[in-house]
Every structure is written in C-alpha cells, then in structure tokens.
N, C-alpha and C positions, 0 to 999 in steps of 0.2 A: 234314360226317362226315370220311371219308378224304381228300377233295379238299385239305384243308388241308395235307398233306403237299407240302413244296416241290419235291421231285424224285420224284413218286410215279411208278412205273412205269405201263406202259400196261395192265396187269391192273388195277393199283389205280385208275386213272382210270376205266375202264370198269364196274368195280365201283361206285365212287361214283356214277356217272350213273345205273345201275341202282338203287342204294339212293334217291337223290332221287325217281325216276319213283314209285317204291313208296311213298315218305313221302307224295309229293302225290296219291296214288291214280289216277295217270294210266295207266290199264289198258292203252291202246293202245300207249303207248310202254314199259311194263313188258315187254310181251309181245316187242315188237319187241326190247329190249335183252336179254331173256331167250334169244331165238335168238341173238343175238349172242354173249353170253356161252357159250352152249353150243358155238357153232361156232368161237371164237377162243381160249377158254381150256382149255388141258392141264393137269389137276392135276399130271401128272408133272413138268411144268416150272416149277411155281411153288415160291416161298419158303415158309417156315413162316408169316410175316406174311401173304402173300396167301393161304394155304391156309385160316387161321382166317378172315379176311374173307369169303371166299367161302363157308364153312360157315355163317356167321352171315347171310349175304344168301339162301342156299338157303331156311333157316328162314324168314326174313320172306316170301319168295315162297311157301312151302308154306302159310303162314298166310293170305296173300292169295286163295289159290287153294281154301281150305278143304281141303286134304290133311293131317288132323289126324294120320292114321296115320303118314305121312312126317315130320310135324313132329315127334312123338314120338321116331321114330327118330334122327333128326337132333341133337335135344335130347340125348339119351342119349350119342351120340357125342361131342357137344362138352362136356359133363359131364366126360368123362375129361380134356380137355385145360385146365380151367378155370384151372390154376397159369400156363398160359402166355399167358393173355390180358392184354392192356395194361388201364388202368382204361376207356378208351373203348370197348374190347370188351366187357368185362366189364358195362358199362351195357346195351348192346345186348342181350347174352347174358340178363340177367335181365329186362330188358324183354319180349322176346319170349317168355320163359318165362312171365311174367305174362300176356300175350296167349292164349297158349294155354291157361294154366289156366282162364283167364275164359271162352275158348270152349266149355271143357268143364264149364261150369257150376261150377267150383271156385273160388268167389269169395274164400275166405278164403286159399287158397294163392296166387290172384293177387294180393291185397294184400300177402302177404309177399314175393312176388317183385318187386313194385314197389318195397317198402321197400328191398330190397337193391340195386335198380337206381339208387334215389335217393342210395345213398351215393357213388356214381361220377358224380353229375350234374355236377360241377365240370368234368370232362374233355370236356363236351359243349358246343360252341360255336354249333351250329346251332339258332337260336331257334324255327324251326318242329319241329324235333323234340323240343325240349324242352315245347314248347307240346302236341305230340301226346302226350308222356308225362303231363303234368298231365291231360289230357281223359281218358286211359286209367284214371289212377289215380281221377280223379273217377267214372267208370262203376262201378269196383270197390268204391270206398268207400259209394257208392250202395246196391248189392245187398248190402253187410253191414250196412246200416243207419246208419252213420257219417254222417248227414247234414250237419252242420256241417263235418266235413273235405269231404265232397264237394263242397259250396258252395265253399270256401275252393280247391279245386283247378280247380274248373270255372271261377272267376273268373280264376285266374291264368293257365289256358289261354285263355280270351277275351281278355284283355289282351295277352298275347303274339301271339295270331293277328292281332289288330287292329294290333299295332305293325308287323308284316310287311306286311299288306294289309287296308287300311279295308273292302273288301268282301269278306272271305274268307268262303267259304261256312261253314267250320268253326266261325266263331263261331255259327252258327245251330245247329251241333251241341251247343255249349256251353250255349247258351240253353235248350236242350231239356233238359239235365241240371238245369240251375238250376232250370227249371219243375217237374222231378219231384221235386227235394229239397223245393222250397217245398209243393209237394203233400202230400209226406209228413209234414212239418211243420205241415199243415193250415192253411199260409199260402195259401188258396185263391186271393185276389184277386192276389196276387204271381205265383203259378204261373201263372195264367192269362194275365198280361202276359208272363211269359217265354215262354209257347208261342205267344203272339201274335206276338211279336219274331221268333221264330225262324221262324213260317209267314211273314212278309214276306220273310226271307232266302232262304227256300226258293223262294218264288215267284219272286223277283228271279232267281235261279239256275237255275229251272225244274227243280229237283232232285226228282223223283218220290218217291225212297225217303225222304227227309227230311220231304217233305210227308206222306206216309202215316203216318210216325213220330208227327209232330205231331197228325194227326188222331187217331189212336189214343190218342194220350195225353190230348187234349181229351176224349175219350170216358171216359177212364180217369178225368179229373178231374171230370166230372160224375157219373160212377158213385160215386165216393167221398163226394160231396156228397147221395148219395140222390136224385140227379134222373134218374130210370131213362128216363123218356121220351126226355130230350135225349141221355142218353148212347146208348141204342140208335139212335136216328137217326144219329149221328156214327159208330158202330161199324158199324150196317149197311151204310153207304156203301163202307166199306172192304172188307166181307166178300165181295162179288162179284170183288175184284181178287187173292183168295186171298193177301192180307197177313198173316204170321205167323198162319195160321188156326187154330192150336193155341190162342193166346192170345186171339185174337177169340172164339173159340168158347166159350172159359171165362168171359169177361166179360159176353157176350150170354146165357149161360146163366144167370149169377148175376143179371143185371138182371131177366130174365123171371120168375125164381124170386121176386126181391124183390115183384115186380107180382103174385105168385100166378098167374102164367099157366104153369101146369105143361107144358102141351103143347110151347109154345116151348122152354120150360127144357129138357126132357128131348131135345128135337129136336136143340138145339144142343151139349147135353152128348155126345150120341152121336156127331155131326159131329166133336166135339174129341177123342173116342177114338179114331175112325178115322183122323183126321189124324196123331194120335200113333203110332198103331200103324204108319202108313205111313212116316213119317219118323222113326221109333224115337226119340222125345222122352220118356224115361222120366220126367222131372221132371212133367211136365204130367199125364201119366197119373195120378200121386199127387194134384196138386192135383183133378182131374176126379172122382176116386174119393171123395174128401173131401167135395167139393160134392154130388155123388150123395147119398151118406150124410145128409148135413145137411137136404136137402131131400125126403128118403124118408118113408114111413109107417112105417118100421122102429121096433120098441120101442128105448127109449134105451140098453139092454144091447147091441142089435146096433150101434147108431150108435156106441157107444163102442168095440167091438171092432174095427170097420172104421177109423176114425179113429187109434186108437192103433197099428193095423198099418202105416197109412200115414206115421204120424208118424216111424218108424223112418228112412224114407229121409232126411227132413230132418234129424234128429239126426245120422246117420252123415255127411252132409257139412256138418256145422256151420252149417246154414242157420236160424239161431236164430230170425230174424225170423218164417218161417213156424212155426216151433215154437210161438213164443208167440201168434200169430194163431189158430192151430188149437186149442191147448189152452184159451185163452180162450173160444173159440167152444163147445169141447165142455164145458167147465165150466158156461157158461151155459144150454146145454140141460140139463145134469144139475140144476142148480138149479131151473130151472124145472119139473123133474120131482119136485122136493122130494128128491133124492138129495144131500143136502149134504155128506156125509163124501167122497163120490165127487167132487162138484163142487170141494171145497176142494183134493183131490190134484191136480187140472188145473190150477186157479188157482195153485197153487203151483209147478207146472211151467212155466207161463208166466211166473211171476216168476224162475224159475230160467234160463229162456232169455234173458229180457230183461239178467239180470245177466252172462251169458255175453258179449252184445252190447256191453256196458259194459266187459268185460275186455279185449275185442279193441281198445277204443279205449286202454286203458291201456298196451299192449304197445308203442306207439308211444314 
C-alpha cells in the first residue's frame, strides 16, 4: 500500500503498518498499532494526503470491529471527499464500501462497489491486497448467484495467495468458496473435494472458525443431496458450539421436516426464531417464517398469503435467488392442490427472478 512512497512521513509509515496488520488479520498487532495511532497522530497536524489515508484506515478498522454504525458515518464523510482521492485511495474506498454493503447483506450493492474498486486495481501493487479483493468479490458473486464469476475470482485469489505463501490459510478460505460454488452448480463430488481440501488446511493451521464453516458447509452439502441423516449428524455437532445458530437452526429444522419429524423440526425452527430476535437478524426471520408455513397444516390459501408477504423482503433487497426458490416452492404446493392458475403465476415469478439474476451478470 502506502509504504511504496519513497519519502513517506512517519504518519504514513505508521498508517501503512496498521493497514498491513489489518490486511493480515493479525488482531493483536492491529490493536497495538491502533493504540499507537491514537497516541501519536494528531489530525490537526496532518496534511490532506495523511488525513485521507487515516480516514480510509479508520473505515477498515471499524469493519474489523464490526462497528457498522461507525462505518456508515465514516463512509458518508469520505464520500464528500471522493474528488480528492488518488486512484489507490479510490480502490480502497470502493473496496471497503463493498465490504460494508456485504456485511449488511446488501449483496447487489457489494458487487457494484467491487466493480468500481476493480477499475482502480492497476494502482495496487500489493499482491495480498489484490488476492483479498478477489476473494471478497468471489463471496459477493456467490451470494448473487453468479457462480461462474465467483469460481473465477476465487481461483484468482487462491493462485495469488499461494504465490505469496504456499501454506497460507487464506487458500483454505478460497477452497471453501470454490466448494460452495460447485455445490450450487450441483457438482457435488467437486464440492466435497474442495471442502475437504479446505478442511486439511484449516486443521493444519488449527483455525477453529474455518473448521466450523467447513463442517457447516459439509452439512449443507449433504442436505442439498437429501442425505438428511448425514446432514443432521454434521450440523448437530456444531449446534452445541453456538456457531451461526440462526443458520444451523434453519438447516436442522428443514432436514427434520424432510424426515417428517415435526417435533424436532418445529423445535429448531423456534430456536432459530429466538436467536434471530436476540441478534436482530431480519433476513433469517423471513426464511424461518416461510419454512414454518411450508411445513404447516394450514390451507394452501394461508400458506400463499404468508409466503408472498415474506417474499417482499427478498424482492426489496434484490435477493432474486431466494425469490426464485420460494416462488417455485409455492408454485409446486399450489400445483399439487390443483390450483393451476395460481401456480402458473408463481412459476412465472420464479422465471422473472431467474431473469433478474442473469441481468446482473450482463451489467458487467
């Protein structure tokens, strides 16, 4: 990053070291340098170049700390100064803005921000930073169901991480995304291979968070193949660790419902609702409410009312993949009830949602 400046000021050198520690996720060093920045840097004594870099890295720090209210304020303040940003600064501004949007589950916005950041990629010489960008872009493309783009970016990220360090833990993250893309493309054997490769790396580094993500994704893999017994075994092992409990509760409830175990299905569904209320996760409340309706004994008219009500959330946020999934599921229920005209309405809604996903790819 800014260490490339030949006659960098002491302020710039300190900010550069702080940035590298955040880039490398070295939390102990991040906090140590954060204190040093607070103690040694006086904004009143900085020039405009130093102020802009300091503002950018404050955004990165707030993202690491998950202080998203602070992030929103800092981004708004810097937006007014966009005309003063160098190409390198502009890359970081749009990159961090994309990370923020992704953290807010605004995946379409994240993709748009990463697209803007990529325009300034030529100004970035730090290979690890570029690899990190490709990885983040891959995750955003995955969530907008542009799986081939996600695969491409994840492969670029993995290659670059491995060029810098053959044993880098970040290549394990890339293998994880590659596995998810293959899973979504129904390439189940390839997905399992990527997950197991990622598992080997995580075990070597003893990275518990990545290990948990892979175990979750393996459970998801078996769930998608309708291997409910195996999926439940993998997911149940994670449940006691309280790892992403809202997502675990959703998958466990869904698998038990598939096995016609209503008692356990509704138990985990309620657990998921309680967790979502506690952590204020709005998205999964809608997922769980739709799941509840799908496996209820309600008349199809009431199921239709509930599902369409919650579909509005996904439409408003342009989460077209979920709109497609739930519209197709509702159409299938109505078709089985011989409500063919209504069923065709939702099959068409699913088709339109799929078209929206394709259009997002054309925008590139």
